[in-house]
mmCIF entry with sequence, helices, sheets and N, C-alpha, C, O atoms, coordinates in Angstrom:
data_MODEL
# 
_entry.id   MODEL 
# 
_entity.id                         1 
_entity.type                       polymer 
_entity.pdbx_number_of_molecules   1 
# 
_entity_poly.entity_id                      1 
_entity_poly.type                           'polypeptide(L)' 
_entity_poly.nstd_linkage                   no 
_entity_poly.nstd_monomer                   no 
_entity_poly.pdbx_seq_one_letter_code       MMDWIPIVFLTFKVAVFGTGMFFAIKWHYDKGKKKKENNEISRR 
_entity_poly.pdbx_seq_one_letter_code_can   MMDWIPIVFLTFKVAVFGTGMFFAIKWHYDKGKKKKENNEISRR 
_entity_poly.pdbx_strand_id                 A 
# 
loop_
_entity_poly_seq.entity_id 
_entity_poly_seq.num 
_entity_poly_seq.mon_id 
_entity_poly_seq.hetero 
1 1  MET n 
1 2  MET n 
1 3  ASP n 
1 4  TRP n 
1 5  ILE n 
1 6  PRO n 
1 7  ILE n 
1 8  VAL n 
1 9  PHE n 
1 10 LEU n 
1 11 THR n 
1 12 PHE n 
1 13 LYS n 
1 14 VAL n 
1 15 ALA n 
1 16 VAL n 
1 17 PHE n 
1 18 GLY n 
1 19 THR n 
1 20 GLY n 
1 21 MET n 
1 22 PHE n 
1 23 PHE n 
1 24 ALA n 
1 25 ILE n 
1 26 LYS n 
1 27 TRP n 
1 28 HIS n 
1 29 TYR n 
1 30 ASP n 
1 31 LYS n 
1 32 GLY n 
1 33 LYS n 
1 34 LYS n 
1 35 LYS n 
1 36 LYS n 
1 37 GLU n 
1 38 ASN n 
1 39 ASN n 
1 40 GLU n 
1 41 ILE n 
1 42 SER n 
1 43 ARG n 
1 44 ARG n 
# 
_struct_asym.id          A 
_struct_asym.entity_id   1 
# 
_struct_conf.conf_type_id            HELX_P 
_struct_conf.id                      HELX_P1 
_struct_conf.pdbx_PDB_helix_id       AA1 
_struct_conf.beg_label_comp_id       TRP 
_struct_conf.beg_label_asym_id       A 
_struct_conf.beg_label_seq_id        4 
_struct_conf.pdbx_beg_PDB_ins_code   ? 
_struct_conf.end_label_comp_id       ARG 
_struct_conf.end_label_asym_id       A 
_struct_conf.end_label_seq_id        43 
_struct_conf.pdbx_end_PDB_ins_code   ? 
_struct_conf.beg_auth_comp_id        TRP 
_struct_conf.beg_auth_asym_id        A 
_struct_conf.beg_auth_seq_id         4 
_struct_conf.end_auth_comp_id        ARG 
_struct_conf.end_auth_asym_id        A 
_struct_conf.end_auth_seq_id         43 
_struct_conf.pdbx_PDB_helix_class    1 
_struct_conf.details                 ? 
_struct_conf.pdbx_PDB_helix_length   40 
# 
_struct_conf_type.id          HELX_P 
_struct_conf_type.criteria    ? 
_struct_conf_type.reference   ? 
# 
loop_
_atom_site.group_PDB 
_atom_site.id 
_atom_site.type_symbol 
_atom_site.label_atom_id 
_atom_site.label_alt_id 
_atom_site.label_comp_id 
_atom_site.label_asym_id 
_atom_site.label_entity_id 
_atom_site.label_seq_id 
_atom_site.pdbx_PDB_ins_code 
_atom_site.Cartn_x 
_atom_site.Cartn_y 
_atom_site.Cartn_z 
_atom_site.occupancy 
_atom_site.B_iso_or_equiv 
_atom_site.pdbx_formal_charge 
_atom_site.auth_seq_id 
_atom_site.auth_comp_id 
_atom_site.auth_asym_id 
_atom_site.auth_atom_id 
_atom_site.pdbx_PDB_model_num 
ATOM 1   N N  . MET A 1 1  ? 19.756  -12.306 1.985  1.00 0.00 ? 1  MET A N  1 
ATOM 2   C CA . MET A 1 1  ? 19.450  -11.904 0.687  1.00 0.00 ? 1  MET A CA 1 
ATOM 3   C C  . MET A 1 1  ? 18.036  -11.396 0.556  1.00 0.00 ? 1  MET A C  1 
ATOM 4   O O  . MET A 1 1  ? 17.830  -10.443 -0.196 1.00 0.00 ? 1  MET A O  1 
ATOM 5   N N  . MET A 1 2  ? 17.070  -11.937 1.205  1.00 0.00 ? 2  MET A N  1 
ATOM 6   C CA . MET A 1 2  ? 15.692  -11.497 1.134  1.00 0.00 ? 2  MET A CA 1 
ATOM 7   C C  . MET A 1 2  ? 15.281  -10.422 2.166  1.00 0.00 ? 2  MET A C  1 
ATOM 8   O O  . MET A 1 2  ? 14.107  -10.073 2.291  1.00 0.00 ? 2  MET A O  1 
ATOM 9   N N  . ASP A 1 3  ? 16.264  -9.926  2.878  1.00 0.00 ? 3  ASP A N  1 
ATOM 10  C CA . ASP A 1 3  ? 15.983  -8.874  3.907  1.00 0.00 ? 3  ASP A CA 1 
ATOM 11  C C  . ASP A 1 3  ? 15.550  -7.547  3.312  1.00 0.00 ? 3  ASP A C  1 
ATOM 12  O O  . ASP A 1 3  ? 14.920  -6.772  4.031  1.00 0.00 ? 3  ASP A O  1 
ATOM 13  N N  . TRP A 1 4  ? 15.825  -7.232  2.103  1.00 0.00 ? 4  TRP A N  1 
ATOM 14  C CA . TRP A 1 4  ? 15.640  -5.973  1.518  1.00 0.00 ? 4  TRP A CA 1 
ATOM 15  C C  . TRP A 1 4  ? 14.160  -5.890  0.947  1.00 0.00 ? 4  TRP A C  1 
ATOM 16  O O  . TRP A 1 4  ? 13.649  -4.788  0.746  1.00 0.00 ? 4  TRP A O  1 
ATOM 17  N N  . ILE A 1 5  ? 13.491  -7.054  0.692  1.00 0.00 ? 5  ILE A N  1 
ATOM 18  C CA . ILE A 1 5  ? 12.178  -7.092  0.021  1.00 0.00 ? 5  ILE A CA 1 
ATOM 19  C C  . ILE A 1 5  ? 11.162  -6.389  0.998  1.00 0.00 ? 5  ILE A C  1 
ATOM 20  O O  . ILE A 1 5  ? 10.341  -5.627  0.487  1.00 0.00 ? 5  ILE A O  1 
ATOM 21  N N  . PRO A 1 6  ? 11.152  -6.570  2.278  1.00 0.00 ? 6  PRO A N  1 
ATOM 22  C CA . PRO A 1 6  ? 10.062  -5.796  3.086  1.00 0.00 ? 6  PRO A CA 1 
ATOM 23  C C  . PRO A 1 6  ? 10.321  -4.326  3.022  1.00 0.00 ? 6  PRO A C  1 
ATOM 24  O O  . PRO A 1 6  ? 9.377   -3.541  2.939  1.00 0.00 ? 6  PRO A O  1 
ATOM 25  N N  . ILE A 1 7  ? 11.624  -3.902  3.058  1.00 0.00 ? 7  ILE A N  1 
ATOM 26  C CA . ILE A 1 7  ? 11.935  -2.414  2.994  1.00 0.00 ? 7  ILE A CA 1 
ATOM 27  C C  . ILE A 1 7  ? 11.445  -1.876  1.558  1.00 0.00 ? 7  ILE A C  1 
ATOM 28  O O  . ILE A 1 7  ? 10.846  -0.803  1.491  1.00 0.00 ? 7  ILE A O  1 
ATOM 29  N N  . VAL A 1 8  ? 11.672  -2.525  0.593  1.00 0.00 ? 8  VAL A N  1 
ATOM 30  C CA . VAL A 1 8  ? 11.291  -2.061  -0.684 1.00 0.00 ? 8  VAL A CA 1 
ATOM 31  C C  . VAL A 1 8  ? 9.657   -1.896  -0.778 1.00 0.00 ? 8  VAL A C  1 
ATOM 32  O O  . VAL A 1 8  ? 9.138   -0.846  -1.159 1.00 0.00 ? 8  VAL A O  1 
ATOM 33  N N  . PHE A 1 9  ? 8.966   -2.969  -0.417 1.00 0.00 ? 9  PHE A N  1 
ATOM 34  C CA . PHE A 1 9  ? 7.581   -2.981  -0.389 1.00 0.00 ? 9  PHE A CA 1 
ATOM 35  C C  . PHE A 1 9  ? 7.000   -1.895  0.560  1.00 0.00 ? 9  PHE A C  1 
ATOM 36  O O  . PHE A 1 9  ? 6.035   -1.214  0.216  1.00 0.00 ? 9  PHE A O  1 
ATOM 37  N N  . LEU A 1 10 ? 7.602   -1.756  1.740  1.00 0.00 ? 10 LEU A N  1 
ATOM 38  C CA . LEU A 1 10 ? 7.053   -0.829  2.608  1.00 0.00 ? 10 LEU A CA 1 
ATOM 39  C C  . LEU A 1 10 ? 7.323   0.581   2.196  1.00 0.00 ? 10 LEU A C  1 
ATOM 40  O O  . LEU A 1 10 ? 6.509   1.453   2.499  1.00 0.00 ? 10 LEU A O  1 
ATOM 41  N N  . THR A 1 11 ? 8.392   0.865   1.534  1.00 0.00 ? 11 THR A N  1 
ATOM 42  C CA . THR A 1 11 ? 8.659   2.148   0.893  1.00 0.00 ? 11 THR A CA 1 
ATOM 43  C C  . THR A 1 11 ? 7.684   2.476   -0.201 1.00 0.00 ? 11 THR A C  1 
ATOM 44  O O  . THR A 1 11 ? 7.189   3.596   -0.319 1.00 0.00 ? 11 THR A O  1 
ATOM 45  N N  . PHE A 1 12 ? 7.408   1.410   -1.043 1.00 0.00 ? 12 PHE A N  1 
ATOM 46  C CA . PHE A 1 12 ? 6.421   1.643   -2.161 1.00 0.00 ? 12 PHE A CA 1 
ATOM 47  C C  . PHE A 1 12 ? 5.101   1.808   -1.640 1.00 0.00 ? 12 PHE A C  1 
ATOM 48  O O  . PHE A 1 12 ? 4.369   2.645   -2.168 1.00 0.00 ? 12 PHE A O  1 
ATOM 49  N N  . LYS A 1 13 ? 4.658   1.058   -0.582 1.00 0.00 ? 13 LYS A N  1 
ATOM 50  C CA . LYS A 1 13 ? 3.392   1.208   -0.100 1.00 0.00 ? 13 LYS A CA 1 
ATOM 51  C C  . LYS A 1 13 ? 3.170   2.588   0.546  1.00 0.00 ? 13 LYS A C  1 
ATOM 52  O O  . LYS A 1 13 ? 2.089   3.165   0.430  1.00 0.00 ? 13 LYS A O  1 
ATOM 53  N N  . VAL A 1 14 ? 4.250   3.134   1.257  1.00 0.00 ? 14 VAL A N  1 
ATOM 54  C CA . VAL A 1 14 ? 4.096   4.492   1.805  1.00 0.00 ? 14 VAL A CA 1 
ATOM 55  C C  . VAL A 1 14 ? 4.041   5.478   0.726  1.00 0.00 ? 14 VAL A C  1 
ATOM 56  O O  . VAL A 1 14 ? 3.281   6.437   0.861  1.00 0.00 ? 14 VAL A O  1 
ATOM 57  N N  . ALA A 1 15 ? 4.768   5.359   -0.350 1.00 0.00 ? 15 ALA A N  1 
ATOM 58  C CA . ALA A 1 15 ? 4.626   6.270   -1.492 1.00 0.00 ? 15 ALA A CA 1 
ATOM 59  C C  . ALA A 1 15 ? 3.312   6.238   -2.103 1.00 0.00 ? 15 ALA A C  1 
ATOM 60  O O  . ALA A 1 15 ? 2.762   7.295   -2.412 1.00 0.00 ? 15 ALA A O  1 
ATOM 61  N N  . VAL A 1 16 ? 2.763   5.115   -2.303 1.00 0.00 ? 16 VAL A N  1 
ATOM 62  C CA . VAL A 1 16 ? 1.478   4.947   -3.077 1.00 0.00 ? 16 VAL A CA 1 
ATOM 63  C C  . VAL A 1 16 ? 0.295   5.576   -2.136 1.00 0.00 ? 16 VAL A C  1 
ATOM 64  O O  . VAL A 1 16 ? -0.519  6.365   -2.615 1.00 0.00 ? 16 VAL A O  1 
ATOM 65  N N  . PHE A 1 17 ? 0.258   5.196   -0.848 1.00 0.00 ? 17 PHE A N  1 
ATOM 66  C CA . PHE A 1 17 ? -0.717  5.617   0.002  1.00 0.00 ? 17 PHE A CA 1 
ATOM 67  C C  . PHE A 1 17 ? -0.565  7.139   0.277  1.00 0.00 ? 17 PHE A C  1 
ATOM 68  O O  . PHE A 1 17 ? -1.564  7.820   0.504  1.00 0.00 ? 17 PHE A O  1 
ATOM 69  N N  . GLY A 1 18 ? 0.612   7.642   0.259  1.00 0.00 ? 18 GLY A N  1 
ATOM 70  C CA . GLY A 1 18 ? 0.897   9.108   0.593  1.00 0.00 ? 18 GLY A CA 1 
ATOM 71  C C  . GLY A 1 18 ? 0.399   9.924   -0.740 1.00 0.00 ? 18 GLY A C  1 
ATOM 72  O O  . GLY A 1 18 ? -0.220  10.981  -0.619 1.00 0.00 ? 18 GLY A O  1 
ATOM 73  N N  . THR A 1 19 ? 0.693   9.399   -1.930 1.00 0.00 ? 19 THR A N  1 
ATOM 74  C CA . THR A 1 19 ? 0.163   10.063  -3.040 1.00 0.00 ? 19 THR A CA 1 
ATOM 75  C C  . THR A 1 19 ? -1.295  10.099  -3.212 1.00 0.00 ? 19 THR A C  1 
ATOM 76  O O  . THR A 1 19 ? -1.914  11.091  -3.599 1.00 0.00 ? 19 THR A O  1 
ATOM 77  N N  . GLY A 1 20 ? -1.848  8.882   -2.881 1.00 0.00 ? 20 GLY A N  1 
ATOM 78  C CA . GLY A 1 20 ? -3.359  8.723   -2.871 1.00 0.00 ? 20 GLY A CA 1 
ATOM 79  C C  . GLY A 1 20 ? -4.028  9.699   -1.834 1.00 0.00 ? 20 GLY A C  1 
ATOM 80  O O  . GLY A 1 20 ? -5.028  10.350  -2.137 1.00 0.00 ? 20 GLY A O  1 
ATOM 81  N N  . MET A 1 21 ? -3.464  9.768   -0.663 1.00 0.00 ? 21 MET A N  1 
ATOM 82  C CA . MET A 1 21 ? -4.124  10.670  0.325  1.00 0.00 ? 21 MET A CA 1 
ATOM 83  C C  . MET A 1 21 ? -3.991  12.155  -0.133 1.00 0.00 ? 21 MET A C  1 
ATOM 84  O O  . MET A 1 21 ? -4.907  12.965  0.009  1.00 0.00 ? 21 MET A O  1 
ATOM 85  N N  . PHE A 1 22 ? -2.729  12.467  -0.718 1.00 0.00 ? 22 PHE A N  1 
ATOM 86  C CA . PHE A 1 22 ? -2.611  13.745  -1.152 1.00 0.00 ? 22 PHE A CA 1 
ATOM 87  C C  . PHE A 1 22 ? -3.638  14.212  -2.216 1.00 0.00 ? 22 PHE A C  1 
ATOM 88  O O  . PHE A 1 22 ? -4.161  15.325  -2.155 1.00 0.00 ? 22 PHE A O  1 
ATOM 89  N N  . PHE A 1 23 ? -3.879  13.396  -3.101 1.00 0.00 ? 23 PHE A N  1 
ATOM 90  C CA . PHE A 1 23 ? -4.927  13.664  -4.236 1.00 0.00 ? 23 PHE A CA 1 
ATOM 91  C C  . PHE A 1 23 ? -6.304  13.581  -3.741 1.00 0.00 ? 23 PHE A C  1 
ATOM 92  O O  . PHE A 1 23 ? -7.159  14.360  -4.164 1.00 0.00 ? 23 PHE A O  1 
ATOM 93  N N  . ALA A 1 24 ? -6.562  12.695  -2.883 1.00 0.00 ? 24 ALA A N  1 
ATOM 94  C CA . ALA A 1 24 ? -7.903  12.642  -2.243 1.00 0.00 ? 24 ALA A CA 1 
ATOM 95  C C  . ALA A 1 24 ? -8.192  13.941  -1.438 1.00 0.00 ? 24 ALA A C  1 
ATOM 96  O O  . ALA A 1 24 ? -9.307  14.445  -1.576 1.00 0.00 ? 24 ALA A O  1 
ATOM 97  N N  . ILE A 1 25 ? -7.368  14.475  -0.683 1.00 0.00 ? 25 ILE A N  1 
ATOM 98  C CA . ILE A 1 25 ? -7.559  15.640  0.025  1.00 0.00 ? 25 ILE A CA 1 
ATOM 99  C C  . ILE A 1 25 ? -7.651  16.887  -0.943 1.00 0.00 ? 25 ILE A C  1 
ATOM 100 O O  . ILE A 1 25 ? -8.487  17.775  -0.775 1.00 0.00 ? 25 ILE A O  1 
ATOM 101 N N  . LYS A 1 26 ? -6.764  16.882  -1.928 1.00 0.00 ? 26 LYS A N  1 
ATOM 102 C CA . LYS A 1 26 ? -6.756  18.040  -2.946 1.00 0.00 ? 26 LYS A CA 1 
ATOM 103 C C  . LYS A 1 26 ? -8.213  17.940  -3.667 1.00 0.00 ? 26 LYS A C  1 
ATOM 104 O O  . LYS A 1 26 ? -8.889  18.960  -3.797 1.00 0.00 ? 26 LYS A O  1 
ATOM 105 N N  . TRP A 1 27 ? -8.617  16.833  -4.074 1.00 0.00 ? 27 TRP A N  1 
ATOM 106 C CA . TRP A 1 27 ? -9.896  16.780  -4.762 1.00 0.00 ? 27 TRP A CA 1 
ATOM 107 C C  . TRP A 1 27 ? -11.064 17.228  -4.001 1.00 0.00 ? 27 TRP A C  1 
ATOM 108 O O  . TRP A 1 27 ? -11.920 17.937  -4.531 1.00 0.00 ? 27 TRP A O  1 
ATOM 109 N N  . HIS A 1 28 ? -11.140 16.824  -2.718 1.00 0.00 ? 28 HIS A N  1 
ATOM 110 C CA . HIS A 1 28 ? -12.203 17.244  -1.719 1.00 0.00 ? 28 HIS A CA 1 
ATOM 111 C C  . HIS A 1 28 ? -12.075 18.781  -1.605 1.00 0.00 ? 28 HIS A C  1 
ATOM 112 O O  . HIS A 1 28 ? -13.065 19.491  -1.779 1.00 0.00 ? 28 HIS A O  1 
ATOM 113 N N  . TYR A 1 29 ? -10.933 19.268  -1.330 1.00 0.00 ? 29 TYR A N  1 
ATOM 114 C CA . TYR A 1 29 ? -10.728 20.749  -1.100 1.00 0.00 ? 29 TYR A CA 1 
ATOM 115 C C  . TYR A 1 29 ? -11.087 21.426  -2.315 1.00 0.00 ? 29 TYR A C  1 
ATOM 116 O O  . TYR A 1 29 ? -11.763 22.448  -2.197 1.00 0.00 ? 29 TYR A O  1 
ATOM 117 N N  . ASP A 1 30 ? -10.744 21.026  -3.499 1.00 0.00 ? 30 ASP A N  1 
ATOM 118 C CA . ASP A 1 30 ? -11.130 21.785  -4.730 1.00 0.00 ? 30 ASP A CA 1 
ATOM 119 C C  . ASP A 1 30 ? -12.630 21.716  -4.995 1.00 0.00 ? 30 ASP A C  1 
ATOM 120 O O  . ASP A 1 30 ? -13.210 22.641  -5.563 1.00 0.00 ? 30 ASP A O  1 
ATOM 121 N N  . LYS A 1 31 ? -13.249 20.619  -4.584 1.00 0.00 ? 31 LYS A N  1 
ATOM 122 C CA . LYS A 1 31 ? -14.656 20.354  -4.879 1.00 0.00 ? 31 LYS A CA 1 
ATOM 123 C C  . LYS A 1 31 ? -15.452 21.278  -3.909 1.00 0.00 ? 31 LYS A C  1 
ATOM 124 O O  . LYS A 1 31 ? -16.457 21.875  -4.296 1.00 0.00 ? 31 LYS A O  1 
ATOM 125 N N  . GLY A 1 32 ? -15.010 21.373  -2.731 1.00 0.00 ? 32 GLY A N  1 
ATOM 126 C CA . GLY A 1 32 ? -15.599 22.283  -1.696 1.00 0.00 ? 32 GLY A CA 1 
ATOM 127 C C  . GLY A 1 32 ? -15.480 23.795  -2.132 1.00 0.00 ? 32 GLY A C  1 
ATOM 128 O O  . GLY A 1 32 ? -16.410 24.598  -2.060 1.00 0.00 ? 32 GLY A O  1 
ATOM 129 N N  . LYS A 1 33 ? -14.222 24.072  -2.589 1.00 0.00 ? 33 LYS A N  1 
ATOM 130 C CA . LYS A 1 33 ? -14.038 25.521  -3.072 1.00 0.00 ? 33 LYS A CA 1 
ATOM 131 C C  . LYS A 1 33 ? -14.870 25.804  -4.223 1.00 0.00 ? 33 LYS A C  1 
ATOM 132 O O  . LYS A 1 33 ? -15.409 26.910  -4.276 1.00 0.00 ? 33 LYS A O  1 
ATOM 133 N N  . LYS A 1 34 ? -15.056 24.954  -5.166 1.00 0.00 ? 34 LYS A N  1 
ATOM 134 C CA . LYS A 1 34 ? -15.915 25.174  -6.332 1.00 0.00 ? 34 LYS A CA 1 
ATOM 135 C C  . LYS A 1 34 ? -17.331 25.378  -5.963 1.00 0.00 ? 34 LYS A C  1 
ATOM 136 O O  . LYS A 1 34 ? -18.022 26.225  -6.530 1.00 0.00 ? 34 LYS A O  1 
ATOM 137 N N  . LYS A 1 35 ? -17.787 24.585  -4.985 1.00 0.00 ? 35 LYS A N  1 
ATOM 138 C CA . LYS A 1 35 ? -19.178 24.614  -4.614 1.00 0.00 ? 35 LYS A CA 1 
ATOM 139 C C  . LYS A 1 35 ? -19.489 25.926  -3.829 1.00 0.00 ? 35 LYS A C  1 
ATOM 140 O O  . LYS A 1 35 ? -20.578 26.492  -3.923 1.00 0.00 ? 35 LYS A O  1 
ATOM 141 N N  . LYS A 1 36 ? -18.496 26.359  -3.073 1.00 0.00 ? 36 LYS A N  1 
ATOM 142 C CA . LYS A 1 36 ? -18.671 27.672  -2.425 1.00 0.00 ? 36 LYS A CA 1 
ATOM 143 C C  . LYS A 1 36 ? -18.722 28.823  -3.400 1.00 0.00 ? 36 LYS A C  1 
ATOM 144 O O  . LYS A 1 36 ? -19.475 29.781  -3.223 1.00 0.00 ? 36 LYS A O  1 
ATOM 145 N N  . GLU A 1 37 ? -17.910 28.713  -4.429 1.00 0.00 ? 37 GLU A N  1 
ATOM 146 C CA . GLU A 1 37 ? -17.821 29.731  -5.405 1.00 0.00 ? 37 GLU A CA 1 
ATOM 147 C C  . GLU A 1 37 ? -19.193 29.784  -6.195 1.00 0.00 ? 37 GLU A C  1 
ATOM 148 O O  . GLU A 1 37 ? -19.646 30.886  -6.502 1.00 0.00 ? 37 GLU A O  1 
ATOM 149 N N  . ASN A 1 38 ? -19.839 28.668  -6.517 1.00 0.00 ? 38 ASN A N  1 
ATOM 150 C CA . ASN A 1 38 ? -21.011 28.511  -7.185 1.00 0.00 ? 38 ASN A CA 1 
ATOM 151 C C  . ASN A 1 38 ? -22.175 29.023  -6.465 1.00 0.00 ? 38 ASN A C  1 
ATOM 152 O O  . ASN A 1 38 ? -23.110 29.554  -7.065 1.00 0.00 ? 38 ASN A O  1 
ATOM 153 N N  . ASN A 1 39 ? -22.142 28.860  -5.047 1.00 0.00 ? 39 ASN A N  1 
ATOM 154 C CA . ASN A 1 39 ? -23.092 29.396  -4.198 1.00 0.00 ? 39 ASN A CA 1 
ATOM 155 C C  . ASN A 1 39 ? -23.120 30.935  -4.153 1.00 0.00 ? 39 ASN A C  1 
ATOM 156 O O  . ASN A 1 39 ? -24.185 31.550  -4.196 1.00 0.00 ? 39 ASN A O  1 
ATOM 157 N N  . GLU A 1 40 ? -21.876 31.562  -4.062 1.00 0.00 ? 40 GLU A N  1 
ATOM 158 C CA . GLU A 1 40 ? -21.769 32.882  -4.034 1.00 0.00 ? 40 GLU A CA 1 
ATOM 159 C C  . GLU A 1 40 ? -22.290 33.593  -5.316 1.00 0.00 ? 40 GLU A C  1 
ATOM 160 O O  . GLU A 1 40 ? -22.913 34.653  -5.277 1.00 0.00 ? 40 GLU A O  1 
ATOM 161 N N  . ILE A 1 41 ? -21.970 32.893  -6.497 1.00 0.00 ? 41 ILE A N  1 
ATOM 162 C CA . ILE A 1 41 ? -22.439 33.449  -7.771 1.00 0.00 ? 41 ILE A CA 1 
ATOM 163 C C  . ILE A 1 41 ? -23.966 33.406  -7.850 1.00 0.00 ? 41 ILE A C  1 
ATOM 164 O O  . ILE A 1 41 ? -24.588 34.375  -8.286 1.00 0.00 ? 41 ILE A O  1 
ATOM 165 N N  . SER A 1 42 ? -24.574 32.296  -7.435 1.00 0.00 ? 42 SER A N  1 
ATOM 166 C CA . SER A 1 42 ? -25.993 32.200  -7.528 1.00 0.00 ? 42 SER A CA 1 
ATOM 167 C C  . SER A 1 42 ? -26.793 33.123  -6.565 1.00 0.00 ? 42 SER A C  1 
ATOM 168 O O  . SER A 1 42 ? -27.984 33.355  -6.768 1.00 0.00 ? 42 SER A O  1 
ATOM 169 N N  . ARG A 1 43 ? -26.104 33.645  -5.507 1.00 0.00 ? 43 ARG A N  1 
ATOM 170 C CA . ARG A 1 43 ? -26.847 34.444  -4.619 1.00 0.00 ? 43 ARG A CA 1 
ATOM 171 C C  . ARG A 1 43 ? -26.959 35.870  -5.130 1.00 0.00 ? 43 ARG A C  1 
ATOM 172 O O  . ARG A 1 43 ? -27.796 36.631  -4.646 1.00 0.00 ? 43 ARG A O  1 
ATOM 173 N N  . ARG A 1 44 ? -26.094 36.265  -6.144 1.00 0.00 ? 44 ARG A N  1 
ATOM 174 C CA . ARG A 1 44 ? -26.141 37.666  -6.662 1.00 0.00 ? 44 ARG A CA 1 
ATOM 175 C C  . ARG A 1 44 ? -27.333 37.963  -7.437 1.00 0.00 ? 44 ARG A C  1 
ATOM 176 O O  . ARG A 1 44 ? -27.493 39.083  -7.921 1.00 0.00 ? 44 ARG A O  1 
# 
C-alpha cells in the first residue's frame, strides 16, 4: 500500500528542482544579456 509514496515524492521533487533550475538559469542568462546591452549603450 505504501509503495507508491516514494514514487510520488520523487516525481514531485524532480519537478520542483527541474522548474527551479530552469528559472535560475533563465534569470542569470537574462541578467547577463541585460548587462551586456547596457554596456553597449553606454559606450556609444
